[in-house]
N, C-alpha and C positions, 0 to 999 in steps of 0.2 A: 686619447686619455689626457694629453697635455692641454689640448684646447679646452676641455671641460674644466681642468684645474685653473687655467688662466682666466676663463670666464667667471669662475667662482670667486677668485681672489680679486678681480677687478671690481666686482659689484659690492664688496664689503668695505665699509668705512674703516679707517684706521682706528685702532682701539684707543689710542691716546685722546682723540677728539671726543669719543663717546664718554670716556671717564671724566674728562674735564667738564663737559656739560652737566653730567650727573652730579659732580661735586659742587659746582657753582649753585645749583638749585636748592640745596638743603642747608639750613642753618645749624643743624646738629653737628655737621662736620667742623664747625668753627669752635666748638666747645673743647675745653681741656680734657685730657684722658681721664682724670679723676672724676670730673663731673659726668662724663659718659658712663663710667663705672657705677656711680651712684644712681644715675637714671636707670640703667639696666637692672640694678638690684631692686630698686623701688618698683619698677614695672613687673619684675618677676614675682616679688612678694605680693603685689596687688593681684596678680593673676592667680597665685596659689590660694589666697584668702577668698577670692571670688569663687573659685571652684569648691572650696570647703563650705562656703555659705550656700551654694547651690545644692550640695549634697545634704546639708542640714535641713534645708527647706523641703527637699524631696523626701527625706526620711520622715519628717514630721507630717507631711501630707499623706504619705502611705500609712502611717500609724492611724491618722484620723479616718481614712477610708476603711482600714481594717476594723476599727472600733465600731463604725457604723454598720458594717456587714455582720459582725458578730452579735450586735444588739438586736438586729432585725430577725435573727433566727431564733 
């Protein structure tokens, strides 16, 4: 059991090195907290309005399809 645990821990990189390389690669981590909050809020609102727009278009499309079917009968 101990050999398995030792082999498992030897093959894993230290967590600090992985975190450092991930932090260095993104520019978003350099932004102030207030800017990150504004960016998160803007992206969330954009996503909500995108979904609402998709629902609106889908409902209008379904209404047109329903109107065509009822006029054919």
